VEXVO-727545 format. One record per residue (C-alpha): z, x, y. Coordinates in nm, 3 decimals. Last residue first. Example, Ala and Ser with C-alpha at 12.3 -4.5 7.8 and 13.67 -1.06 7.14 Angstrom:
<atoms>
        z        x        y
    0.714    1.367   -0.106
    0.780    1.230   -0.450
</atoms>
This chain:
<atoms>
        z        x        y
   -7.481    1.717  -21.860
   -7.225    1.953  -21.690
   -7.526    2.174  -21.523
   -7.676    1.842  -21.362
   -7.345    1.698  -21.275
   -7.245    2.038  -21.099
   -7.594    2.067  -20.902
   -7.571    1.700  -20.803
   -7.194    1.796  -20.666
   -7.374    2.095  -20.501
   -7.608    1.898  -20.322
   -7.357    1.657  -20.209
   -7.118    1.899  -20.076
   -7.397    2.110  -19.894
   -7.502    1.796  -19.757
   -7.155    1.741  -19.606
   -7.092    2.068  -19.500
   -7.477    2.044  -19.307
   -7.366    1.752  -19.142
   -7.052    1.880  -19.005
   -7.267    2.192  -18.852
   -7.493    1.943  -18.713
   -7.228    1.782  -18.547
   -7.084    2.116  -18.388
   -7.430    2.199  -18.302
   -7.483    1.867  -18.080
   -7.129    1.858  -17.948
   -7.132    2.227  -17.813
   -6.938    2.500  -17.995
   -6.916    2.778  -17.786
   -7.282    2.877  -17.845
   -7.237    3.174  -18.058
   -7.009    2.992  -18.268
   -7.223    2.672  -18.332
   -7.505    2.915  -18.400
   -7.322    3.119  -18.661
   -7.212    2.803  -18.824
   -7.558    2.649  -18.817
   -7.675    2.985  -18.984
   -7.417    2.958  -19.251
   -7.506    2.598  -19.298
   -7.850    2.682  -19.341
   -7.824    2.959  -19.613
   -7.557    2.703  -19.791
   -7.831    2.438  -19.798
   -8.112    2.694  -19.931
   -7.851    2.814  -20.223
   -7.761    2.464  -20.286
   -8.126    2.336  -20.316
   -8.163    2.641  -20.590
   -7.885    2.523  -20.768
   -8.067    2.193  -20.774
   -8.388    2.315  -20.887
   -8.230    2.499  -21.193
   -7.972    2.223  -21.309
   -8.265    1.961  -21.290
   -8.469    2.165  -21.541
   -8.411    2.513  -21.681
   -8.190    2.818  -21.538
   -8.234    3.217  -21.604
   -8.436    3.312  -21.264
   -8.378    3.035  -21.038
   -8.060    2.966  -21.185
   -7.934    3.305  -21.125
   -8.041    3.338  -20.778
   -7.881    2.983  -20.710
   -7.550    3.094  -20.846
   -7.567    3.396  -20.637
   -7.665    3.215  -20.323
   -7.378    2.960  -20.370
   -7.127    3.266  -20.433
   -7.243    3.451  -20.132
   -7.253    3.155  -19.893
   -6.908    2.999  -20.004
   -6.723    3.352  -19.993
   -6.905    3.425  -19.639
   -6.796    3.086  -19.514
   -6.426    3.108  -19.667
   -6.418    3.438  -19.424
   -6.538    3.224  -19.119
   -6.265    2.955  -19.160
   -5.988    3.185  -19.224
   -6.080    3.418  -18.944
   -6.111    3.161  -18.694
   -5.824    2.952  -18.781
   -5.603    3.270  -18.738
   -5.774    3.342  -18.396
   -5.713    2.958  -18.294
   -5.330    2.958  -18.385
   -5.214    2.588  -18.394
   -5.284    2.417  -18.741
   -5.322    2.717  -18.969
   -5.086    2.970  -18.770
   -4.820    2.678  -18.741
   -4.861    2.673  -19.151
   -4.753    3.031  -19.231
   -4.439    3.062  -19.015
   -4.384    3.237  -18.703
   -4.703    3.245  -18.498
   -4.916    3.581  -18.469
   -5.093    3.524  -18.779
   -5.411    3.633  -18.615
   -5.325    3.763  -18.284
   -5.488    4.116  -18.356
   -5.797    3.963  -18.433
   -5.961    4.113  -18.773
   -6.320    4.214  -18.668
   -6.216    4.262  -18.293
   -6.396    4.188  -17.982
   -6.273    3.812  -17.992
   -6.369    3.741  -18.338
   -6.654    3.987  -18.438
   -6.981    3.893  -18.635
   -7.010    3.702  -18.379
   -6.858    3.594  -18.054
   -6.762    3.256  -17.892
   -6.419    3.256  -17.973
   -6.182    2.978  -17.837
   -6.450    2.718  -17.838
   -6.422    2.598  -18.188
   -6.009    2.569  -18.143
   -5.963    2.237  -18.015
   -5.676    2.186  -18.273
   -5.837    1.923  -18.504
   -6.167    2.099  -18.460
   -5.985    2.427  -18.631
   -5.794    2.226  -18.876
   -6.092    2.039  -19.005
   -6.300    2.383  -19.060
   -6.027    2.506  -19.249
   -6.022    2.188  -19.432
   -6.400    2.215  -19.495
   -6.390    2.570  -19.616
   -6.128    2.447  -19.863
   -6.382    2.183  -19.977
   -6.649    2.435  -19.996
   -6.443    2.661  -20.224
   -6.374    2.387  -20.451
   -6.720    2.266  -20.471
   -6.831    2.609  -20.551
   -6.550    2.612  -20.834
   -6.745    2.287  -21.003
   -7.066    2.476  -20.969
   -6.950    2.735  -21.178
   -6.828    2.535  -21.437
   -7.130    2.534  -21.655
   -7.128    2.916  -21.684
   -7.461    3.031  -21.596
   -7.823    2.982  -21.632
   -7.796    2.626  -21.495
   -7.934    2.483  -21.819
   -8.019    2.127  -21.853
   -7.980    1.851  -22.087
   -8.206    1.556  -22.064
   -8.180    1.228  -21.836
   -8.030    1.419  -21.546
   -7.939    1.130  -21.416
   -7.854    0.815  -21.630
   -7.938    0.625  -21.292
   -7.590    0.482  -21.315
   -7.441    0.838  -21.330
   -7.598    0.948  -21.045
   -7.440    0.657  -20.838
   -7.106    0.757  -21.024
   -7.130    1.122  -20.903
   -7.235    0.989  -20.551
   -6.940    0.759  -20.528
   -6.700    1.005  -20.663
   -6.816    1.264  -20.401
   -6.840    1.062  -20.099
   -6.494    0.943  -20.169
   -6.365    1.286  -20.224
   -6.537    1.410  -19.883
   -6.373    1.082  -19.687
   -6.038    1.170  -19.866
   -6.057    1.557  -19.747
   -6.185    1.421  -19.383
   -5.831    1.204  -19.358
   -5.650    1.473  -19.474
   -5.802    1.709  -19.228
   -5.727    1.479  -18.941
   -5.364    1.431  -19.078
   -5.309    1.805  -19.044
   -5.493    1.840  -18.712
   -5.256    1.601  -18.583
   -5.377    1.346  -18.343
   -5.453    1.487  -17.981
   -5.250    1.499  -17.655
   -4.899    1.451  -17.849
   -4.607    1.245  -17.862
   -4.770    0.876  -17.749
   -5.076    0.797  -17.915
   -5.150    1.132  -18.115
   -4.974    1.060  -18.440
   -5.059    0.717  -18.440
   -5.447    0.796  -18.492
   -5.381    0.975  -18.798
   -5.155    0.721  -18.955
   -5.433    0.463  -18.845
   -5.721    0.680  -19.031
   -5.452    0.722  -19.341
   -5.458    0.336  -19.375
   -5.818    0.297  -19.360
   -5.868    0.589  -19.616
   -5.630    0.381  -19.834
   -5.826    0.099  -19.854
   -6.155    0.310  -19.919
   -5.933    0.474  -20.191
   -5.846    0.153  -20.358
   -6.200    0.005  -20.342
   -6.341    0.366  -20.527
   -6.057    0.333  -20.763
   -6.150   -0.038  -20.850
   -6.545    0.054  -20.872
   -6.447    0.372  -21.108
   -6.238    0.119  -21.336
   -6.533   -0.117  -21.324
   -6.772    0.156  -21.407
   -6.856    0.101  -21.791
   -7.052   -0.230  -21.736
   -7.061   -0.298  -21.371
   -7.335   -0.499  -21.424
   -7.151   -0.806  -21.582
   -7.276   -1.069  -21.355
   -6.919   -1.136  -21.212
   -6.867   -0.791  -21.154
   -7.194   -0.705  -21.003
   -7.094   -0.998  -20.762
   -6.768   -0.870  -20.671
   -6.886   -0.510  -20.641
   -7.179   -0.650  -20.428
   -6.914   -0.827  -20.183
   -6.655   -0.553  -20.172
   -6.876   -0.245  -20.085
   -7.084   -0.366  -19.787
   -6.772   -0.535  -19.680
   -6.537   -0.199  -19.675
   -6.853   -0.017  -19.506
   -6.857   -0.287  -19.252
   -6.477   -0.224  -19.161
   -6.559    0.159  -19.179
   -6.855    0.125  -18.980
   -6.698   -0.071  -18.711
   -6.394    0.176  -18.689
   -6.613    0.458  -18.613
   -6.823    0.266  -18.356
   -6.510    0.161  -18.199
   -6.391    0.507  -18.171
   -6.724    0.622  -18.024
   -6.776    0.309  -17.795
   -6.420    0.396  -17.662
   -6.526    0.712  -17.554
   -6.785    0.622  -17.291
   -6.624    0.314  -17.194
   -6.326    0.515  -17.049
   -6.560    0.701  -16.813
   -6.704    0.376  -16.667
   -6.334    0.277  -16.638
   -6.261    0.580  -16.438
   -6.045    0.830  -16.540
   -5.769    0.936  -16.287
   -5.530    1.071  -16.516
   -5.730    1.216  -16.818
   -5.544    1.493  -16.970
   -5.139    1.441  -16.934
   -5.134    1.046  -16.871
   -5.455    0.976  -17.066
   -5.361    1.183  -17.367
   -4.979    1.072  -17.325
   -5.076    0.709  -17.397
   -5.003    0.436  -17.165
   -5.357    0.427  -16.992
   -5.510    0.364  -17.348
   -5.324    0.000  -17.308
   -5.459   -0.040  -16.959
   -5.822    0.033  -17.056
   -5.838   -0.183  -17.311
   -5.727   -0.477  -17.075
   -5.959   -0.362  -16.843
   -6.229   -0.373  -17.097
   -6.130   -0.746  -17.173
   -6.121   -0.837  -16.829
   -6.476   -0.687  -16.745
   -6.633   -0.894  -16.992
   -6.656   -0.880  -17.369
   -6.444   -0.616  -17.536
   -6.635   -0.513  -17.892
   -6.674   -0.755  -18.167
   -6.620   -0.596  -18.516
   -6.334   -0.396  -18.461
   -6.140   -0.646  -18.241
   -6.193   -0.901  -18.566
   -5.976   -0.632  -18.779
   -5.706   -0.548  -18.498
   -5.549   -0.209  -18.501
   -5.436   -0.105  -18.200
   -5.458    0.204  -17.937
   -5.826    0.223  -17.914
   -5.913    0.533  -17.698
   -5.698    0.769  -17.912
   -5.999    0.881  -18.112
   -6.238    0.960  -17.822
   -6.169    1.339  -17.770
   -6.566    1.397  -17.750
   -6.516    1.635  -18.078
   -6.298    1.392  -18.263
   -6.535    1.112  -18.204
   -6.833    1.280  -18.293
   -6.668    1.409  -18.621
   -6.577    1.030  -18.714
   -6.931    0.935  -18.616
   -7.061    1.192  -18.854
   -6.830    1.137  -19.146
   -6.871    0.764  -19.098
   -7.247    0.819  -19.122
   -7.178    1.020  -19.467
   -6.991    0.731  -19.589
   -7.237    0.467  -19.493
   -7.488    0.700  -19.677
   -7.274    0.728  -19.992
   -7.230    0.359  -19.986
   -7.583    0.296  -19.986
   -7.627    0.536  -20.286
   -7.383    0.295  -20.445
   -7.571   -0.005  -20.394
   -7.886    0.166  -20.513
   -7.695    0.275  -20.859
   -7.568   -0.072  -20.930
   -7.934   -0.159  -20.883
   -8.049    0.078  -21.134
   -7.789    0.000  -21.365
   -7.876   -0.338  -21.411
   -8.247   -0.256  -21.433
   -8.161   -0.008  -21.730
   -8.263    0.362  -21.611
   -8.330    0.536  -21.901
   -8.435    0.286  -22.119
   -8.660    0.126  -21.850
   -8.821    0.441  -21.811
   -8.932    0.478  -22.140
   -8.816    0.702  -22.421
</atoms>
């Protein structure tokens, strides 16, 4: 079988386009993480399509944006006295996040229409529609998240933040799966050395771990405990689950969040390394080496998590840790597709 039979030219173009979409979604996740960790998410208080393509031009425009921000609770209770220069620093993060979102929409929609009219989507038309709908829904969820923190809270709702991140990871997974399908990858049947559904279980565990991390970051809890392996000097912190009701503990109680996030991380790392070891011993083909990469990514991510905790969650390590989660997610998806095929 020739390469042209495995990767038809039309499908290769679709695959490249979808990989570009995945790169942009990854960039959105990273800039969104920086926006949250720098408390920049509430700096733009309006939804304006053109404003998100063209930043404020001139002092008058900047002063107008700053005046809108001064009406928020975050400014009045936390940043009162902030200078215009300081406001610009947080504004650029949020503007960049929204600009990337709208750019992503155009990069998706225009080629999708061209591929549709030229018949290059073939059997992927429905998936493309789903991706487009999810992208629009993600924009709505993002604005829903921002509105939760404009006037009634100091920050956005951790719950809405987690939903926003969950949608980003789901779009990333669907886009990457479809891109690999456009390349007909893997071309041959492979063997993971264990149950073919095991990588999907790992994906579910990673997803839970990412959501717990979003709740932790969304409540500014990353810096609450800077020791490891103990949490505040205790193996199981005595204040964990100290609030009334299960949900407030997930969204507000930092000891609970650290306990759950770290425990889930241990489970993910152990499971990923186990799958990698089995695949390297008994597996064959793409499933073997992709699961090996999953083990390596999980090990690096665990190390980044420990370093982030011990350093009290600085911006640089926090972003690297989030990037590690996305890389582990994508690597596991590739392994899951290889095992499924």
